[in-house]
SELUMNU-300762 format. One record per residue (C-alpha): x, y, z; residue number from 1; residue in one letter. Coordinates in steps of 0.2 Angstrom, whole numbers, plus 5000, padded with zeros to 4 digits. Layout:
residues N
X:Y:Z:NUM:a .
...
//
This chain:
residues 262
5074:5016:5066:1:m .
5061:5022:5055:2:t .
5053:5039:5054:3:q .
5040:5043:5067:4:g .
5027:5032:5074:5:s .
5012:5035:5063:6:i .
5000:5020:5063:7:g .
5009:5012:5078:8:m .
5001:5009:5096:9:g .
4991:4996:5106:10:e .
4974:4993:5099:11:q .
4963:4980:5107:12:d .
4953:4967:5097:13:r .
4936:4977:5099:14:t .
4944:4992:5091:15:e .
4952:4982:5077:16:r .
4935:4973:5074:17:e .
4927:4990:5072:18:k .
4938:4994:5057:19:f .
4937:4976:5050:20:e .
4918:4975:5051:21:n .
4915:4992:5043:22:e .
4927:4987:5029:23:l .
4916:4972:5026:24:k .
4900:4983:5026:25:r .
4907:4995:5013:26:i .
4913:4981:5002:27:l .
4897:4972:5003:28:q .
4887:4988:4998:29:a .
4899:4992:4984:30:s .
4897:4975:4977:31:d .
4879:4976:4977:32:q .
4879:4993:4969:33:a .
4891:4987:4955:34:g .
4905:4999:4961:35:i .
4923:4993:4960:36:l .
4933:4997:4976:37:l .
4949:4988:4980:38:r .
4956:4989:4998:39:v .
4974:4997:5001:40:i .
4983:5001:5017:41:g .
4984:4991:5033:42:s .
4968:4982:5031:43:l .
4973:4976:5013:44:a .
4988:4968:5021:45:f .
4978:4960:5034:46:q .
4965:4953:5022:47:m .
4979:4946:5010:48:h .
4990:4938:5024:49:c .
4978:4926:5033:50:p .
4993:4916:5041:51:e .
5004:4931:5046:52:y .
4991:4945:5049:53:g .
4992:4942:5067:54:y .
5009:4951:5067:55:l .
5001:4968:5065:56:q .
4993:4967:5082:57:a .
5008:4958:5089:58:a .
5020:4971:5083:59:m .
5009:4986:5088:60:g .
5003:4991:5070:61:r .
4987:4999:5072:62:a .
4972:5003:5060:63:y .
4970:5022:5058:64:t .
4958:5022:5043:65:d .
4950:5013:5029:66:i .
4958:5015:5011:67:d .
4952:5011:4994:68:f .
4958:5012:4976:69:g .
4945:5016:4963:70:a .
4942:5022:4946:71:y .
4937:5040:4944:72:s .
4923:5036:4932:73:r .
4913:5030:4947:74:q .
4917:5044:4959:75:n .
4898:5050:4959:76:k .
4892:5033:4962:77:q .
4905:5031:4976:78:i .
4900:5048:4984:79:s .
4882:5043:4984:80:d .
4886:5026:4991:81:l .
4896:5033:5005:82:m .
4882:5045:5009:83:s .
4869:5031:5011:84:t .
4882:5022:5023:85:l .
4882:5038:5034:86:g .
4898:5046:5028:87:y .
4901:5065:5025:88:q .
4913:5069:5011:89:e .
4926:5083:5013:90:n .
4923:5091:4996:91:r .
4938:5102:4998:92:e .
4950:5087:4997:93:v .
4941:5081:4981:94:f .
4942:5099:4973:95:i .
4960:5102:4979:96:a .
4966:5085:4972:97:s .
4957:5088:4955:98:e .
4947:5073:4958:99:g .
4961:5061:4962:100:d .
4956:5059:4980:101:r .
4941:5059:4991:102:a .
4939:5058:5010:103:i .
4924:5053:5020:104:f .
4921:5054:5038:105:d .
4907:5045:5048:106:n .
4902:5056:5063:107:p .
4893:5041:5071:108:g .
4907:5029:5072:109:s .
4922:5041:5070:110:g .
4929:5031:5056:111:l .
4938:5039:5041:112:h .
4938:5033:5023:113:v .
4951:5038:5010:114:d .
4948:5034:4991:115:i .
4962:5036:4978:116:f .
4956:5038:4961:117:y .
4966:5031:4946:118:e .
4982:5031:4956:119:k .
4992:5032:4972:120:l .
5001:5048:4971:121:d .
5013:5052:4985:122:f .
5033:5051:4984:123:c .
5030:5042:4967:124:h .
5015:5038:4957:125:t .
5008:5021:4956:126:i .
4994:5019:4943:127:y .
4978:5008:4944:128:w .
4974:5007:4926:129:k .
4968:4990:4921:130:d .
4974:4983:4938:131:r .
4960:4984:4949:132:l .
4951:4970:4941:133:e .
4966:4959:4943:134:v .
4963:4955:4962:135:d .
4949:4956:4974:136:s .
4945:4963:4987:137:p .
4962:4971:4987:138:t .
4974:4979:4974:139:i .
4986:4966:4967:140:p .
5001:4961:4978:141:l .
5013:4970:4967:142:a .
5005:4986:4970:143:e .
5003:4983:4988:144:l .
5022:4981:4989:145:l .
5025:4997:4979:146:l .
5012:5006:4990:147:e .
5025:5004:5004:148:k .
5041:5004:4994:149:m .
5037:5021:4986:150:q .
5038:5030:5003:151:i .
5054:5039:5005:152:v .
5052:5043:5023:153:q .
5046:5025:5027:154:i .
5037:5022:5043:155:n .
5038:5007:5055:156:e .
5020:5002:5050:157:k .
5025:5001:5032:158:d .
5040:4990:5037:159:v .
5029:4978:5047:160:i .
5016:4977:5032:161:d .
5030:4973:5020:162:t .
5037:4959:5032:163:i .
5020:4951:5032:164:m .
5018:4952:5014:165:l .
5035:4943:5011:166:f .
5032:4930:5024:167:l .
5014:4926:5017:168:e .
5017:4926:4998:169:h .
5029:4919:4985:170:a .
5038:4930:4972:171:l .
5033:4926:4954:172:g .
5028:4933:4937:173:e .
5009:4932:4940:174:t .
4996:4940:4951:175:d .
4988:4925:4957:176:q .
4991:4925:4976:177:n .
5009:4930:4971:178:t .
5019:4945:4972:179:i .
5022:4949:4953:180:n .
5040:4955:4955:181:i .
5041:4956:4936:182:k .
5028:4970:4936:183:r .
5038:4979:4950:184:v .
5054:4977:4940:185:a .
5046:4984:4924:186:e .
5039:4999:4933:187:l .
5056:5002:4942:188:c .
5065:5000:4925:189:a .
5055:5015:4918:190:n .
5057:5026:4932:191:d .
5074:5029:4940:192:w .
5066:5038:4955:193:g .
5054:5024:4959:194:l .
5069:5011:4957:195:w .
5080:5022:4969:196:r .
5067:5023:4983:197:t .
5061:5005:4981:198:t .
5078:4997:4982:199:t .
5083:5009:4996:200:m .
5067:5003:5006:201:n .
5069:4985:5002:202:l .
5086:4986:5010:203:d .
5079:4995:5025:204:k .
5066:4981:5027:205:v .
5079:4968:5027:206:k .
5089:4977:5040:207:q .
5075:4981:5052:208:l .
5067:4964:5051:209:a .
5082:4957:5061:210:h .
5077:4968:5075:211:g .
5060:4961:5079:212:y .
5059:4949:5094:213:a .
5041:4944:5087:214:q .
5050:4936:5072:215:l .
5058:4919:5073:216:s .
5076:4917:5065:217:q .
5068:4907:5051:218:d .
5055:4921:5047:219:q .
5069:4934:5047:220:k .
5079:4923:5035:221:s .
5064:4921:5024:222:v .
5062:4940:5023:223:v .
5080:4943:5019:224:e .
5079:4930:5005:225:t .
5064:4938:4998:226:k .
5071:4955:4999:227:v .
5087:4949:4990:228:n .
5078:4940:4977:229:e .
5067:4955:4974:230:s .
5082:4967:4972:231:t .
5091:4956:4961:232:e .
5075:4954:4949:233:r .
5073:4973:4949:234:i .
5091:4977:4945:235:n .
5091:4963:4932:236:a .
5077:4971:4922:237:e .
5083:4980:4906:238:p .
5082:4999:4909:239:k .
5074:5012:4898:240:s .
5084:5026:4890:241:l .
5076:5038:4901:242:a .
5081:5028:4916:243:w .
5099:5027:4911:244:r .
5100:5045:4908:245:l .
5093:5049:4925:246:r .
5105:5037:4933:247:d .
5120:5048:4927:248:r .
5113:5061:4938:249:v .
5110:5050:4953:250:g .
5106:5057:4970:251:d .
5113:5074:4966:252:r .
5095:5079:4960:253:v .
5080:5076:4971:254:k .
5071:5061:4964:255:w .
5054:5061:4974:256:y .
5040:5072:4979:257:k .
5037:5078:4996:258:d .
5021:5072:5004:259:v .
5010:5084:5013:260:d .
4997:5076:5024:261:e .
4979:5081:5021:262:v .
//
């Protein structure tokens, strides 16, 4: 099965609503302040999958924190905003990450907020540049897919979120309520490591989807079809010279970064 059980466990409706309502409060305040915050993580998948979002609770996928993508030029405004909302910033994280990440904790509610500036940088790097304006209130669907597919030691929660995304949305070459598989393919064609991890994880999603009793046979077939189409499109994209050179080395050299949890 997948690695570990992070983000998995029973979570009642009251607890889930606590996260969802707090997310709405932060988004409303950020909009009023002219701050661009885009939701990532479990709540982004919930927001962007109104038909299939129920699968998170049904399959034991729990909320653990609230995550955003943002631009670093607004980091001071974001810190001030979060302070007014009752959050305390862990400045050590901001300093240690050289301004790439901020963590805020609310001692009153016990909720935790993660903000990633300019990029998501774990096993591979997914940049936000000129992309946060494309969708709202979440990052675009292409980046949501890559947020999960770039994790080498993929967790069950990531598989569940990806299944929801494939069930809810069509593949295409735009960002309008569509998984822009063209963008995914272009990014993978310029980065062999990202290609390797993404195609590896797509295959895992296809295999693991068949093991969920909560999914109908038709839903399992949809996931398998979407995974196959995604993989074919990614593999068909013309590859860069750097990609082709790296491909000669293959798995003999490590192609990803290890992730140290904060």
